[in-house]
N, C-alpha and C positions, 0 to 999 in steps of 0.2 A: 504493500500500500504506500502510495506516495504521500508524504506528510509535508505540507507547505505552510509556512507561517508568514504573517504580515505584521509589521510594526508600523502603525500609522503615526506620522509626525506632521505637525503644523508649524509653519515658520513663526507665526505670531502667538504670543501667550500673554494674557492680560494679568494673571496673578503674579507671575515671576517672568519678566521680559526675557526672551531668549532662553527659556527654561530647558528645552531639549539639548541645547549646545553648551549650557552652563556646566562648568567643571564641578563634579561631585567626587571628592577624594582624588582630585587630579585628572578625572576622566569625564568626557561629555556624558551627560545623564543617559542618553539613549544607548550608549555603548555598554552599559551594565547588562541590560537584558539581551542585547544583541550578541555579546560574547558568550553568554550562557546558552543562547539558542544555537550558536555555532557548535558548541560541544555537547549538544543534546542529540536525541535520535531523530530530529527533524532532517528532512532531505534538502529543503531549500528555505531560505529566510530572505524575505524582501522588506526593505525599508521603503515605505510608500510616503513620499513627502513632496511638498511644494517648495522646499528649500534647496536650491541648487548647490549651496555651500556644503550641505550634508551629503548630497549625492556625490560631489567631487571628493569629499573626505573619504567616503566609503570606497569609491573606485580606487583611490590611492592606498588606503590604509589596510584594506582586507583582501589584497591581491593574493595572499597566501592560502586562501580558502575559496574553492569554487561554489561553496554553499550560499554565500552572501551576494545579493544583488540590490541595486537601488533603482526605483522607478519614480518618474515624475507624476505627482498627483495633480489633478485639475484644480483650478482656482475655485470652481463652484463647489467642490467637495473638500475645501480646506478652510471654510469659515467656521467661526465658533458656534454657529447655530445648526450646522449639519450633523446628522447622527453618524456614529462610527459605522453603523451598518451600511450607510450610503457609500462610504469609502471602501468598505469590504466588497460591496457589489461592483463598484467601478474597477477595483483591482481584479476581482475574479473574472469579470468579462474581459479585461485587458490581457489576461494570460489564458483565456479560453477555458476556464475552469479545469486547468491541468493539475488536479490534485484528487486524492481520495479522502484525505483528512485536512481540514482547513483550521489553522490555529491562529488566534488573535493574541498578540503579546502587547503589553502596555509599557511604554518607556518610563512612565511615572511610577513603576513598581520595581525599583532597582534591587530589592531584596529577593527577587525571583532567582532561583537556581536551576541549573539544568535538570536536576532531579525532580523538581516541581513540574517542569515541562514534560518530562518523560512520564511522570505519574498520570498526568492528564491525558496524554496520548494513549497510555495503556488502558485507561477506562474505556476508550472507544475500540482500540485495536484488539485487546485481549478479553475485556469484559463485555463487549458488544453494546455499550451505551450508544445512543444517537449523538449525544453531545456531553460535554463535561466542563467544569470550571473549578477554580481554586476558591476556597473559603477559609475563614478563620473561626474557630470555636471561641466565642466570647462569653465570659461569665459575668458580664455586666447585667445589672437589673434595668430593664427598659420600660419606658412609660409612654402612654398616649397623651396627646394634647388635652384631652378632656379629664385628665387626672386619674385615669385607670392604668393599672400595671399591665404590661404585655406578656411577661413571661414568668411571673411568680405570684404566689399568694402572699399579700402583705401581712396576713395574720399567721403565716407559717413560713417565715423567711428561712430558706434552706442554707446549710453550710456550703461553702464553695466546693468542697470535695464531693458533696452529694448533689450538686446542681449541674444539670446537663447544659444549661445556657442556651445560646442561640448560634446558629451558623450564619455568618455574615459574609457576603460577597466582598472580596478584597480587590477585585479589578485587575488581577495580575495575569492570569492565563485562562483562555477559553479555547475550546476546540469543538468541531462538529464534523459529521460526515458530509460528504458532498451532497448526497441525496437529501439529507435533512436541511442543509443550507439552501439548496435550490427550491425546495418545497416551502420553507418558511421565510426565507430571506432574512433570517435572524441568526445571531451568533449562538443562541441556545434554542433547542426545540426537541420534541420527542421525549424519549426516556433520558433523563439527565443524571449524570454521575457527578460526584463531588470529591475533591482532593483537599485535605486540610493542610494549611501552611501555618507557620508560627505567627503568634499574635502581633509580633513586631512588624509584619508585612501589612498591617491594617492602616498604618500611618499614611495619609494622603498628602502629597506635596503641593499645597496651595499657597504657602507663605514661606518666608525665609526662616521662620521658626521651625516649620515642618522640615525644611531642607536641612537645617543643622541637626535636628534629631535623627533623621535618616542617615546622614553622613556619619554621625557618631555610632549609630547602630551597625553600619557596614564595617567601619574600622574595628569595632569590638568583635564582630563575627569573624573577620579575617584573622585577627590576632589569636582568638580562641582556637582556630583551626591550625595554627602553627605546629609543626613537628620538628623536633631536633634530632639530627642524625649527622653522620659524617658529611662534611661539605665537599661536594664534587665539582661545583661550578661557582665561580665568582663573576657576578654580572655587574657591570659598571656603566654609569652615565658618563658623559664626557665633560661638557661645560659645567664648571663648578665642582668637578671631581678630579679629572685629569688636569684641567686648567683652573685658573682662579676666576673664571667666568668672563674675563675680558677678551674682546676680539678686536684686532686692529684692521681697519678697512682703508683701502685706497679708492681712487675713482673707479678702478676696475672691479672692486668687490673685496671679498675677504682676503686679507693679506697675511696675517700671522696670528698664531696662538702660542702661548708658552707652556711647555710640558716639563715636569721634573724628572731628571734622569734617574734619580733614586727610585722613583715609582716604577720605572721600566725594569730596573734590576729586581725589585721586589716581585713583580709579576713573573719574571723569568725563573726566579727561585721557587715561586709558588707552583708553577707548572712542573718543576722537577719533583714536587711532592704530590704529583698526580691530581692537581686541581686545574680544571679547564677554565680558561678566561674567556668571557663573553662581553662584548661591548655593544651597547644599545643606546642610541641617541636620537632625539627628534630632529636634529639638524642633518641636512644632507651636504656634508662638508668634504670637499676634496682633500683639504689639509688633514682632516681627521683620518680619512681613508689612508693617506700616505703614512701618517704616524703609526697607525695600527699595523700596516704592512711592515714597517720598519721593526716593530715590536714582535712580529711574527704571530699576530693574533688573527686567526682565521675566521673566528666567529665575530665578525664586525657588521652590525646591522645599522644602517643609516636611514634617516627619515622616518623613524618609527614614532608615530604620535600616540597611539594607544598601546603603551608599553606592557600593560597587564595582559591584554588579549594576545599580543604577540608572544609574551613569555609563556602563557598557557600553551600556545601552539608549539613553542620550542621544547617545553617540558614533555609534551605528548610525543613529539617526534624522537626525543631521546629516551623515551620509556623510563622517565624518572619522576620525581615529585618536587614540590616546592621546598620540602624540608632539606633537600640536598643542595639548595641554592643559598648563597650569601649575596647581598646586594648593597651597593653604595650609591646613594642619591642625595641630592641637595635641595630639590625644589618640588613644587606641588605635583608636577607630572610624574614624579617618582613615588608619590604617596601610597598608591595601592600596592605596588611591589614592596615597598618598605614594610607595609602591614602584613604581607603574605608569606615572605620567604622565611627559611629556617633562622637565618641571622641577618639583620639589617644594620647598616652603619651610616652615620651622618658625619661629614667633616665638621670641624669646630666652627666653621663660618657658614654652615648651611642655614637655610631659612628656618625660622622658629617653628613653623608647623611640622617640618620634617624632624627637627630635633625632638619635638614632643612625642613623635610616633616611632622613631628608630629604636632598635634594641640597644644600640651602643653608640654613644657620642664620643667621637675621636678627640684626641688631644691636639692633633695636627690639623691645620687648615688645608684646603685644596691646593694642589700644585706645590705644596711644601711638605710632603711626606705623609699625607693622609692615606694614600693607597698603600704605601710601604707599611704603614702601621697596621692596616687591615690584613695584609699578607702575613705579617708576623703573628697576628692574633689567630688567623685561620690555621696556620701551621701548628701552633701550640694547641689549639682546640682539637684538631684532628688526631693528635697523638693518643687521645683516650680511646680511639677506635682501632688503633694499630695492635696487631697480635703481639703478645709477649714472647 
C-alpha cells in the first residue's frame, strides 16, 4: 500500500508572523514533523505551500532523500478562512490520487515522532480502520457553559488514578484510506481508530508563550533520550568552532578565515584513537572545503541548514546511534544536535543559549584550542570502554 503524507503550510500567520519558518530549537518549525515523516514508514511526504522560500529550502536541503517533495499551493487555498480539507483535495487531485493511504501531518505539532506516524498508519494498514488520528488522554475535569460538568459527577469526584478522563484530538496526525477520503472528502470518516500521544503534545502554538513551552519540552525530551557509550564520531560546526566566527571579505567575496593548527593536530591524534571526524556547516564555503581536505577529513558536508535531519540521515547510513556521537557547536542552528548527541561541547565564547544546553562548557574559546580540548576529553573518556 502506498502511504503518502501532506504537510500543508501557509506563508502568512496572524498569531506568530512567519511561524512555519521561525526557528524552534534552531530549526524551522515545519522541519520537526517533516524529518520525523522522512524516517517513518511513509512512502512519500509532500510539503504543500504557497511559500516559494520553503519550496526552495526543501529542494536544496532534503536532496539526500527521494521521499520528500514540495508542491506549490494555490492562493485560493492558502487563506486563513479555507479549510484544511480544501487543501487536501487540491493536493490529491494534483497528484491524481496516487496513494492508498493519505496522511495529514501538522507543522504546528513538533512533538510528533515517527513512531506516532507509524502507529496511525498501522491502525489502517494492519487493523483495517477506515481512518485514524492521534489523541491525548486528558484527566482534566471539563465543564459546559451552562455550569454543568461534562465528564464527572460533582458529588462523586473521582481520584485521578480511577478517572478515565477524556480523549482529546491533538491535531498532530490523521490518516485515511483513499476510498474513505474520496467518499467523504474529509480527513476522518468510516470506522475511526485512535492512537494516544503524550499529554505534552496537546500544547497548541498560538502565542510566543506557547512557543517557549514547546521549545522547552522538545529540549527536555531530547536530553532524556541521550545515551552514553563509546564515542565513535566527533561532529563539528565550522564558524565559531574551527574559526573565531570572523570572515574576511574582499570585493570578490570570501577571502580568509583563521584556523588553529593545534586543533588540526588534535583531530589527527583523535583519528589515531579510532574516532571518525565529521564536519557539518550551513555555509557553502570553498575555503572550508580546502581546509578540510588539507586536514584529510573526508566527511565534510557543506551547506547543511537542517543539521539535525541530516545527522539523523548520517547516523542511519552508518548503522549507529546518536549516543556514539560527540558534537561541538556554538550557535542556535546547532541546538538540536547539542541536545541529542551522547556528549555535546560548547566553546567558552559560544552563544548563551548553547552554553545553557551543552553537556560540557570548554575552557578554551574557538580557534584557540577549543577543538584540541575536546579531542583530549574524548580520548580520556573512551578509555573506560577499552579492554583491559
